All heavy atoms as a GROMACS GRO file, in nm:
protein
  496
    1MET      N    1   9.696  17.229   5.071
    1MET     CA    2   9.782  17.145   4.986
    1MET      C    3   9.772  17.195   4.843
    1MET      O    4   9.670  17.199   4.784
    1MET     CB    5   9.742  17.001   5.003
    1MET     CG    6   9.830  16.909   4.918
    1MET     SD    7   9.778  16.733   4.922
    1MET     CE    8   9.772  16.700   5.100
    2ASP      N    9   9.889  17.244   4.792
    2ASP     CA   10   9.894  17.294   4.654
    2ASP      C   11   9.923  17.173   4.557
    2ASP      O   12  10.021  17.112   4.563
    2ASP     CB   13  10.004  17.398   4.636
    2ASP     CG   14  10.011  17.454   4.492
    2ASP    OD1   15   9.917  17.429   4.421
    2ASP    OD2   16  10.108  17.520   4.468
    3LEU      N   17   9.823  17.151   4.475
    3LEU     CA   18   9.833  17.034   4.380
    3LEU      C   19   9.841  17.083   4.234
    3LEU      O   20   9.816  17.009   4.138
    3LEU     CB   21   9.716  16.942   4.391
    3LEU     CG   22   9.700  16.888   4.530
    3LEU    CD1   23   9.566  16.808   4.547
    3LEU    CD2   24   9.815  16.791   4.570
    4THR      N   25   9.881  17.204   4.208
    4THR     CA   26   9.881  17.271   4.085
    4THR      C   27   9.975  17.188   3.981
    4THR      O   28   9.933  17.161   3.872
    4THR     CB   29   9.936  17.415   4.087
    4THR    OG1   30   9.855  17.481   4.180
    4THR    CG2   31   9.931  17.481   3.953
    5ASN      N   32  10.089  17.153   4.022
    5ASN     CA   33  10.188  17.084   3.931
    5ASN      C   34  10.201  16.937   3.952
    5ASN      O   35  10.299  16.876   3.930
    5ASN     CB   36  10.327  17.150   3.932
    5ASN     CG   37  10.316  17.298   3.880
    5ASN    OD1   38  10.257  17.327   3.781
    5ASN    ND2   39  10.379  17.384   3.956
    6THR      N   40  10.095  16.880   4.010
    6THR     CA   41  10.094  16.736   4.045
    6THR      C   42  10.070  16.650   3.927
    6THR      O   43   9.991  16.677   3.838
    6THR     CB   44   9.989  16.712   4.155
    6THR    OG1   45  10.006  16.801   4.262
    6THR    CG2   46   9.986  16.573   4.197
    7ASN      N   47  10.144  16.540   3.923
    7ASN     CA   48  10.122  16.437   3.818
    7ASN      C   49  10.014  16.337   3.862
    7ASN      O   50  10.034  16.261   3.959
    7ASN     CB   51  10.251  16.366   3.782
    7ASN     CG   52  10.351  16.448   3.714
    7ASN    OD1   53  10.312  16.532   3.631
    7ASN    ND2   54  10.480  16.430   3.751
    8TRP      N   55   9.899  16.336   3.801
    8TRP     CA   56   9.793  16.250   3.832
    8TRP      C   57   9.792  16.128   3.743
    8TRP      O   58   9.825  16.137   3.625
    8TRP     CB   59   9.663  16.322   3.820
    8TRP     CG   60   9.642  16.434   3.923
    8TRP    CD1   61   9.673  16.564   3.915
    8TRP    CD2   62   9.585  16.416   4.055
    8TRP    NE1   63   9.645  16.632   4.030
    8TRP    CE2   64   9.589  16.539   4.116
    8TRP    CE3   65   9.532  16.303   4.126
    8TRP    CZ2   66   9.548  16.558   4.245
    8TRP    CZ3   67   9.492  16.323   4.254
    8TRP    CH2   68   9.501  16.448   4.314
    9PHE      N   69   9.760  16.009   3.792
    9PHE     CA   70   9.755  15.890   3.716
    9PHE      C   71   9.614  15.831   3.722
    9PHE      O   72   9.555  15.822   3.828
    9PHE     CB   73   9.849  15.785   3.782
    9PHE     CG   74   9.993  15.832   3.778
    9PHE    CD1   75  10.038  15.899   3.892
    9PHE    CD2   76  10.072  15.812   3.666
    9PHE    CE1   77  10.174  15.945   3.898
    9PHE    CE2   78  10.205  15.855   3.673
    9PHE     CZ   79  10.259  15.923   3.784
   10LYS      N   80   9.562  15.803   3.605
   10LYS     CA   81   9.424  15.748   3.592
   10LYS      C   82   9.425  15.593   3.631
   10LYS      O   83   9.520  15.523   3.595
   10LYS     CB   84   9.380  15.763   3.448
   10LYS     CG   85   9.235  15.718   3.426
   10LYS     CD   86   9.199  15.752   3.280
   10LYS     CE   87   9.068  15.680   3.242
   10LYS     NZ   88   9.037  15.705   3.100
   11SER      N   89   9.331  15.560   3.709
   11SER     CA   90   9.318  15.419   3.748
   11SER      C   91   9.303  15.327   3.631
   11SER      O   92   9.227  15.352   3.529
   11SER     CB   93   9.198  15.405   3.840
   11SER     OG   94   9.173  15.262   3.864
   12SER      N   95   9.373  15.213   3.632
   12SER     CA   96   9.353  15.114   3.523
   12SER      C   97   9.217  15.053   3.525
   12SER      O   98   9.172  14.987   3.432
   12SER     CB   99   9.463  15.004   3.537
   12SER     OG  100   9.449  14.938   3.660
   13LYS      N  101   9.142  15.069   3.633
   13LYS     CA  102   9.004  15.014   3.648
   13LYS      C  103   8.898  15.119   3.607
   13LYS      O  104   8.780  15.090   3.629
   13LYS     CB  105   8.980  14.972   3.791
   13LYS     CG  106   9.077  14.872   3.844
   13LYS     CD  107   9.060  14.736   3.765
   13LYS     CE  108   9.152  14.635   3.823
   13LYS     NZ  109   9.149  14.510   3.755
   14SER      N  110   8.937  15.230   3.561
   14SER     CA  111   8.842  15.335   3.522
   14SER      C  112   8.760  15.294   3.404
   14SER      O  113   8.811  15.228   3.313
   14SER     CB  114   8.914  15.463   3.482
   14SER     OG  115   8.982  15.512   3.599
   15GLY      N  116   8.631  15.332   3.404
   15GLY     CA  117   8.538  15.295   3.301
   15GLY      C  118   8.560  15.382   3.171
   15GLY      O  119   8.612  15.498   3.178
   16ALA      N  120   8.513  15.329   3.063
   16ALA     CA  121   8.526  15.404   2.934
   16ALA      C  122   8.432  15.519   2.931
   16ALA      O  123   8.452  15.613   2.849
   16ALA     CB  124   8.500  15.314   2.822
   17ALA      N  125   8.328  15.524   3.010
   17ALA     CA  126   8.231  15.626   3.010
   17ALA      C  127   8.272  15.754   3.092
   17ALA      O  128   8.196  15.845   3.124
   17ALA     CB  129   8.097  15.580   3.064
   18GLY      N  130   8.402  15.757   3.136
   18GLY     CA  131   8.447  15.872   3.205
   18GLY      C  132   8.439  15.861   3.353
   18GLY      O  133   8.460  15.957   3.426
   19HIS      N  134   8.401  15.744   3.406
   19HIS     CA  135   8.392  15.724   3.546
   19HIS      C  136   8.529  15.690   3.602
   19HIS      O  137   8.567  15.574   3.613
   19HIS     CB  138   8.294  15.612   3.581
   19HIS     CG  139   8.158  15.635   3.523
   19HIS    ND1  140   8.076  15.743   3.564
   19HIS    CD2  141   8.092  15.576   3.427
   19HIS    CE1  142   7.966  15.744   3.498
   19HIS    NE2  143   7.970  15.642   3.410
   20CYS      N  144   8.613  15.788   3.624
   20CYS     CA  145   8.755  15.765   3.649
   20CYS      C  146   8.793  15.819   3.784
   20CYS      O  147   8.741  15.912   3.841
   20CYS     CB  148   8.836  15.843   3.548
   20CYS     SG  149   8.798  15.793   3.379
   21VAL      N  150   8.892  15.751   3.835
   21VAL     CA  151   8.960  15.794   3.964
   21VAL      C  152   9.106  15.818   3.928
   21VAL      O  153   9.165  15.742   3.853
   21VAL     CB  154   8.949  15.686   4.069
   21VAL    CG1  155   9.032  15.719   4.194
   21VAL    CG2  156   8.804  15.659   4.107
   22GLU      N  157   9.159  15.931   3.978
   22GLU     CA  158   9.301  15.958   3.956
   22GLU      C  159   9.372  15.962   4.086
   22GLU      O  160   9.315  15.996   4.194
   22GLU     CB  161   9.324  16.091   3.891
   22GLU     CG  162   9.269  16.100   3.746
   22GLU     CD  163   9.287  16.228   3.683
   22GLU    OE1  164   9.254  16.334   3.746
   22GLU    OE2  165   9.340  16.230   3.571
   23VAL      N  166   9.501  15.916   4.091
   23VAL     CA  167   9.580  15.912   4.206
   23VAL      C  168   9.707  15.990   4.181
   23VAL      O  169   9.766  15.989   4.068
   23VAL     CB  170   9.614  15.769   4.242
   23VAL    CG1  171   9.708  15.759   4.366
   23VAL    CG2  172   9.492  15.686   4.272
   24ALA      N  173   9.760  16.058   4.284
   24ALA     CA  174   9.885  16.130   4.271
   24ALA      C  175   9.968  16.090   4.401
   24ALA      O  176   9.914  16.092   4.509
   24ALA     CB  177   9.866  16.280   4.279
   25PHE      N  178  10.088  16.048   4.374
   25PHE     CA  179  10.173  16.009   4.485
   25PHE      C  180  10.270  16.127   4.520
   25PHE      O  181  10.356  16.169   4.442
   25PHE     CB  182  10.259  15.886   4.441
   25PHE     CG  183  10.171  15.773   4.408
   25PHE    CD1  184  10.147  15.733   4.276
   25PHE    CD2  185  10.108  15.694   4.514
   25PHE    CE1  186  10.061  15.621   4.249
   25PHE    CE2  187  10.026  15.590   4.480
   25PHE     CZ  188  10.001  15.555   4.349
   26LEU      N  189  10.241  16.184   4.632
   26LEU     CA  190  10.315  16.306   4.680
   26LEU      C  191  10.422  16.264   4.780
   26LEU      O  192  10.431  16.144   4.816
   26LEU     CB  193  10.216  16.405   4.748
   26LEU     CG  194  10.091  16.429   4.661
   26LEU    CD1  195   9.992  16.505   4.748
   26LEU    CD2  196  10.130  16.507   4.536
   27GLU      N  197  10.502  16.358   4.822
   27GLU     CA  198  10.614  16.328   4.912
   27GLU      C  199  10.563  16.263   5.044
   27GLU      O  200  10.622  16.162   5.090
   27GLU     CB  201  10.691  16.454   4.946
   27GLU     CG  202  10.815  16.434   5.025
   27GLU     CD  203  10.896  16.554   5.046
   27GLU    OE1  204  10.896  16.649   4.956
   27GLU    OE2  205  10.966  16.568   5.145
   28ASN      N  206  10.462  16.319   5.106
   28ASN     CA  207  10.418  16.262   5.234
   28ASN      C  208  10.267  16.227   5.235
   28ASN      O  209  10.205  16.221   5.338
   28ASN     CB  210  10.440  16.374   5.345
   28ASN     CG  211  10.585  16.393   5.367
   28ASN    OD1  212  10.659  16.299   5.383
   28ASN    ND2  213  10.625  16.519   5.371
   29ALA      N  214  10.213  16.202   5.118
   29ALA     CA  215  10.072  16.167   5.104
   29ALA      C  216  10.040  16.107   4.975
   29ALA      O  217  10.120  16.117   4.878
   29ALA     CB  218   9.984  16.297   5.122
   30THR      N  219   9.923  16.042   4.966
   30THR     CA  220   9.868  15.997   4.839
   30THR      C  221   9.737  16.069   4.823
   30THR      O  222   9.657  16.063   4.914
   30THR     CB  223   9.852  15.841   4.838
   30THR    OG1  224   9.980  15.784   4.855
   30THR    CG2  225   9.792  15.792   4.706
   31ALA      N  226   9.717  16.127   4.708
   31ALA     CA  227   9.594  16.209   4.681
   31ALA      C  228   9.507  16.127   4.583
   31ALA      O  229   9.560  16.070   4.487
   31ALA     CB  230   9.630  16.348   4.632
   32VAL      N  231   9.372  16.137   4.597
   32VAL     CA  232   9.280  16.070   4.511
   32VAL      C  233   9.169  16.171   4.472
   32VAL      O  234   9.127  16.250   4.563
   32VAL     CB  235   9.218  15.947   4.584
   32VAL    CG1  236   9.116  15.884   4.497
   32VAL    CG2  237   9.322  15.857   4.637
   33ARG      N  238   9.130  16.170   4.350
   33ARG     CA  239   9.025  16.260   4.304
   33ARG      C  240   8.941  16.196   4.199
   33ARG      O  241   8.988  16.099   4.134
   33ARG     CB  242   9.078  16.391   4.257
   33ARG     CG  243   9.151  16.383   4.119
   33ARG     CD  244   9.211  16.518   4.072
   33ARG     NE  245   9.270  16.506   3.945
   33ARG     CZ  246   9.337  16.604   3.886
   33ARG    NH1  247   9.340  16.722   3.941
   33ARG    NH2  248   9.387  16.588   3.766
   34ASP      N  249   8.821  16.244   4.176
   34ASP     CA  250   8.728  16.204   4.074
   34ASP      C  251   8.751  16.289   3.951
   34ASP      O  252   8.747  16.415   3.967
   34ASP     CB  253   8.584  16.216   4.127
   34ASP     CG  254   8.480  16.162   4.028
   34ASP    OD1  255   8.512  16.140   3.906
   34ASP    OD2  256   8.373  16.137   4.077
   35THR      N  257   8.772  16.235   3.836
   35THR     CA  258   8.794  16.320   3.715
   35THR      C  259   8.678  16.388   3.661
   35THR      O  260   8.692  16.474   3.578
   35THR     CB  261   8.857  16.226   3.608
   35THR    OG1  262   8.765  16.128   3.568
   35THR    CG2  263   8.988  16.170   3.648
   36LYS      N  264   8.560  16.359   3.703
   36LYS     CA  265   8.437  16.424   3.651
   36LYS      C  266   8.441  16.571   3.677
   36LYS      O  267   8.373  16.647   3.609
   36LYS     CB  268   8.314  16.354   3.705
   36LYS     CG  269   8.282  16.226   3.647
   36LYS     CD  270   8.154  16.166   3.700
   36LYS     CE  271   8.180  16.100   3.836
   36LYS     NZ  272   8.073  16.026   3.883
   37ALA      N  273   8.510  16.615   3.777
   37ALA     CA  274   8.510  16.760   3.808
   37ALA      C  275   8.626  16.833   3.738
   37ALA      O  276   8.655  16.942   3.777
   37ALA     CB  277   8.517  16.779   3.960
   38ASP      N  278   8.693  16.766   3.643
   38ASP     CA  279   8.801  16.830   3.572
   38ASP      C  280   8.908  16.887   3.660
   38ASP      O  281   8.965  16.994   3.635
   38ASP     CB  282   8.751  16.937   3.474
   38ASP     CG  283   8.664  16.880   3.365
   38ASP    OD1  284   8.691  16.766   3.319
   38ASP    OD2  285   8.567  16.948   3.328
   39GLY      N  286   8.939  16.813   3.773
   39GLY     CA  287   9.044  16.857   3.864
   39GLY      C  288   8.999  16.968   3.958
   39GLY      O  289   9.083  17.014   4.035
   40ALA      N  290   8.878  17.011   3.952
   40ALA     CA  291   8.833  17.120   4.044
   40ALA      C  292   8.756  17.069   4.161
   40ALA      O  293   8.720  17.150   4.246
   40ALA     CB  294   8.751  17.218   3.957
   41GLY      N  295   8.733  16.944   4.168
   41GLY     CA  296   8.655  16.885   4.276
   41GLY      C  297   8.743  16.859   4.398
   41GLY      O  298   8.858  16.890   4.405
   42PRO      N  299   8.677  16.793   4.496
   42PRO     CA  300   8.750  16.759   4.625
   42PRO      C  301   8.856  16.656   4.599
   42PRO      O  302   8.851  16.571   4.504
   42PRO     CB  303   8.640  16.709   4.711
   42PRO     CG  304   8.529  16.669   4.629
   42PRO     CD  305   8.538  16.757   4.499
   43VAL      N  306   8.957  16.659   4.678
   43VAL     CA  307   9.072  16.559   4.677
   43VAL      C  308   9.077  16.507   4.818
   43VAL      O  309   9.077  16.571   4.917
   43VAL     CB  310   9.198  16.638   4.644
   43VAL    CG1  311   9.320  16.544   4.658
   43VAL    CG2  312   9.195  16.697   4.504
   44LEU      N  313   9.090  16.372   4.824
   44LEU     CA  314   9.121  16.302   4.952
   44LEU      C  315   9.267  16.281   4.956
   44LEU      O  316   9.331  16.240   4.862
   44LEU     CB  317   9.049  16.162   4.949
   44LEU     CG  318   8.898  16.160   4.944
   44LEU    CD1  319   8.851  16.022   4.931
   44LEU    CD2  320   8.839  16.224   5.066
   45ALA      N  321   9.326  16.309   5.069
   45ALA     CA  322   9.466  16.297   5.093
   45ALA      C  323   9.488  16.197   5.208
   45ALA      O  324   9.430  16.208   5.309
   45ALA     CB  325   9.538  16.426   5.120
   46PHE      N  326   9.571  16.094   5.180
   46PHE     CA  327   9.596  15.988   5.274
   46PHE      C  328   9.743  15.998   5.313
   46PHE      O  329   9.835  16.007   5.233
   46PHE     CB  330   9.573  15.849   5.217
   46PHE     CG  331   9.430  15.825   5.176
   46PHE    CD1  332   9.392  15.852   5.045
   46PHE    CD2  333   9.346  15.768   5.263
   46PHE    CE1  334   9.254  15.830   5.009
   46PHE    CE2  335   9.214  15.740   5.227
   46PHE     CZ  336   9.173  15.769   5.101
   47THR      N  337   9.777  15.979   5.444
   47THR     CA  338   9.911  15.966   5.488
   47THR      C  339   9.960  15.829   5.441
   47THR      O  340   9.872  15.739   5.412
   47THR     CB  341   9.925  15.975   5.641
   47THR    OG1  342   9.852  15.861   5.703
   47THR    CG2  343   9.872  16.102   5.694
   48PRO      N  344  10.091  15.797   5.440
   48PRO     CA  345  10.133  15.661   5.400
   48PRO      C  346  10.071  15.548   5.480
   48PRO      O  347  10.024  15.452   5.421
   48PRO     CB  348  10.285  15.674   5.416
   48PRO     CG  349  10.315  15.815   5.388
   48PRO     CD  350  10.203  15.895   5.452
   49PRO      N  351  10.065  15.555   5.613
   49PRO     CA  352   9.990  15.449   5.678
   49PRO      C  353   9.843  15.432   5.649
   49PRO      O  354   9.786  15.327   5.643
   49PRO     CB  355  10.008  15.482   5.830
   49PRO     CG  356  10.128  15.578   5.836
   49PRO     CD  357  10.121  15.650   5.704
   50GLU      N  358   9.777  15.547   5.628
   50GLU     CA  359   9.636  15.538   5.588
   50GLU      C  360   9.618  15.482   5.453
   50GLU      O  361   9.529  15.398   5.426
   50GLU     CB  362   9.574  15.687   5.584
   50GLU     CG  363   9.560  15.747   5.727
   50GLU     CD  364   9.527  15.892   5.719
   50GLU    OE1  365   9.557  15.963   5.622
   50GLU    OE2  366   9.466  15.944   5.818
   51TRP      N  367   9.703  15.519   5.358
   51TRP     CA  368   9.699  15.459   5.228
   51TRP      C  369   9.719  15.310   5.224
   51TRP      O  370   9.652  15.233   5.157
   51TRP     CB  371   9.796  15.530   5.130
   51TRP     CG  372   9.790  15.483   4.990
   51TRP    CD1  373   9.884  15.412   4.919
   51TRP    CD2  374   9.679  15.506   4.893
   51TRP    NE1  375   9.840  15.387   4.795
   51TRP    CE2  376   9.719  15.444   4.774
   51TRP    CE3  377   9.561  15.575   4.909
   51TRP    CZ2  378   9.639  15.454   4.655
   51TRP    CZ3  379   9.483  15.576   4.793
   51TRP    CH2  380   9.519  15.516   4.674
   52GLU      N  381   9.816  15.265   5.301
   52GLU     CA  382   9.848  15.126   5.308
   52GLU      C  383   9.728  15.048   5.371
   52GLU      O  384   9.691  14.946   5.324
   52GLU     CB  385   9.976  15.094   5.398
   52GLU     CG  386  10.102  15.136   5.332
   52GLU     CD  387  10.127  15.061   5.196
   52GLU    OE1  388  10.103  14.935   5.198
   52GLU    OE2  389  10.172  15.122   5.109
   53ALA      N  390   9.666  15.108   5.476
   53ALA     CA  391   9.548  15.041   5.536
   53ALA      C  392   9.431  15.040   5.435
   53ALA      O  393   9.359  14.939   5.429
   53ALA     CB  394   9.504  15.122   5.659
   54PHE      N  395   9.412  15.142   5.357
   54PHE     CA  396   9.308  15.150   5.254
   54PHE      C  397   9.328  15.040   5.147
   54PHE      O  398   9.241  14.961   5.111
   54PHE     CB  399   9.296  15.287   5.194
   54PHE     CG  400   9.207  15.300   5.075
   54PHE    CD1  401   9.074  15.296   5.098
   54PHE    CD2  402   9.250  15.312   4.943
   54PHE    CE1  403   8.984  15.303   4.988
   54PHE    CE2  404   9.164  15.315   4.834
   54PHE     CZ  405   9.028  15.310   4.860
   55ILE      N  406   9.452  15.039   5.094
   55ILE     CA  407   9.480  14.937   4.991
   55ILE      C  408   9.466  14.794   5.051
   55ILE      O  409   9.410  14.708   4.982
   55ILE     CB  410   9.623  14.958   4.936
   55ILE    CG1  411   9.635  15.092   4.859
   55ILE    CG2  412   9.667  14.839   4.844
   55ILE    CD1  413   9.536  15.104   4.747
   56SER      N  414   9.512  14.776   5.174
   56SER     CA  415   9.489  14.639   5.228
   56SER      C  416   9.343  14.602   5.244
   56SER      O  417   9.302  14.488   5.222
   56SER     CB  418   9.558  14.634   5.368
   56SER     OG  419   9.697  14.644   5.356
   57GLY      N  420   9.259  14.702   5.279
   57GLY     CA  421   9.119  14.677   5.291
   57GLY      C  422   9.055  14.651   5.158
   57GLY      O  423   8.969  14.567   5.151
   58VAL      N  424   9.099  14.720   5.054
   58VAL     CA  425   9.043  14.691   4.921
   58VAL      C  426   9.076  14.549   4.878
   58VAL      O  427   8.995  14.479   4.832
   58VAL     CB  428   9.100  14.799   4.814
   58VAL    CG1  429   9.068  14.751   4.674
   58VAL    CG2  430   9.046  14.931   4.844
   59LYS      N  431   9.204  14.516   4.896
   59LYS     CA  432   9.253  14.379   4.857
   59LYS      C  433   9.173  14.272   4.935
   59LYS      O  434   9.147  14.159   4.887
   59LYS     CB  435   9.393  14.363   4.871
   59LYS     CG  436   9.477  14.447   4.777
   59LYS     CD  437   9.624  14.427   4.795
   59LYS     CE  438   9.704  14.511   4.691
   59LYS     NZ  439   9.852  14.491   4.707
   60ALA      N  440   9.138  14.302   5.058
   60ALA     CA  441   9.068  14.205   5.152
   60ALA      C  442   8.919  14.201   5.125
   60ALA      O  443   8.845  14.124   5.184
   60ALA     CB  444   9.098  14.238   5.298
   61GLY      N  445   8.868  14.292   5.038
   61GLY     CA  446   8.727  14.290   5.004
   61GLY      C  447   8.642  14.365   5.104
   61GLY      O  448   8.519  14.353   5.112
   62GLU      N  449   8.702  14.446   5.196
   62GLU     CA  450   8.627  14.519   5.293
   62GLU      C  451   8.531  14.618   5.245
   62GLU      O  452   8.438  14.659   5.310
   62GLU     CB  453   8.725  14.593   5.387
   62GLU     CG  454   8.810  14.495   5.474
   62GLU     CD  455   8.912  14.565   5.558
   62GLU    OE1  456   8.897  14.686   5.583
   62GLU    OE2  457   9.005  14.495   5.608
   63PHE      N  458   8.545  14.664   5.116
   63PHE     CA  459   8.460  14.766   5.058
   63PHE      C  460   8.367  14.712   4.947
   63PHE      O  461   8.302  14.787   4.875
   63PHE     CB  462   8.547  14.878   5.000
   63PHE     CG  463   8.638  14.938   5.106
   63PHE    CD1  464   8.771  14.911   5.097
   63PHE    CD2  465   8.589  15.014   5.215
   63PHE    CE1  466   8.861  14.970   5.191
   63PHE    CE2  467   8.680  15.067   5.305
   63PHE     CZ  468   8.813  15.041   5.300
   64ASP      N  469   8.361  14.578   4.939
   64ASP     CA  470   8.271  14.516   4.839
   64ASP      C  471   8.124  14.550   4.870
   64ASP      O  472   8.086  14.555   4.990
   64ASP     CB  473   8.291  14.368   4.838
   64ASP     CG  474   8.427  14.328   4.774
   64ASP    OD1  475   8.491  14.416   4.712
   64ASP    OD2  476   8.465  14.214   4.782
   65ARG      N  477   8.045  14.570   4.766
   65ARG     CA  478   7.904  14.602   4.791
   65ARG      C  479   7.841  14.464   4.830
   65ARG      O  480   7.869  14.357   4.786
   65ARG     CB  481   7.845  14.641   4.656
   65ARG     CG  482   7.892  14.779   4.618
   65ARG     CD  483   7.822  14.824   4.490
   65ARG     NE  484   7.885  14.940   4.442
   65ARG     CZ  485   7.847  15.009   4.333
   65ARG    NH1  486   7.747  14.961   4.263
   65ARG    NH2  487   7.914  15.109   4.290
   66GLN      N  488   7.744  14.474   4.920
   66GLN     CA  489   7.677  14.364   4.973
   66GLN      C  490   7.546  14.338   4.896
   66GLN      O  491   7.484  14.425   4.851
   66GLN     CB  492   7.639  14.384   5.118
   66GLN     CG  493   7.763  14.397   5.201
   66GLN     CD  494   7.842  14.269   5.217
   66GLN    OE1  495   7.786  14.161   5.225
   66GLN    NE2  496   7.972  14.278   5.214
   0.00000   0.00000   0.00000
């Protein structure tokens, strides 16, 4: 997946200390990366159904720390 000219958006929940997550909305996927690697780190890519399931899980608290 070539992400060279992709528009990345910083999460509104990102911390001031640079602990940031960026998201890119692509034609057939949603990509997520950690900004600490200056764009050179790994990227997670979700299909539209996977992204919807992930967002639903976040809203439902499925990933809250115990």
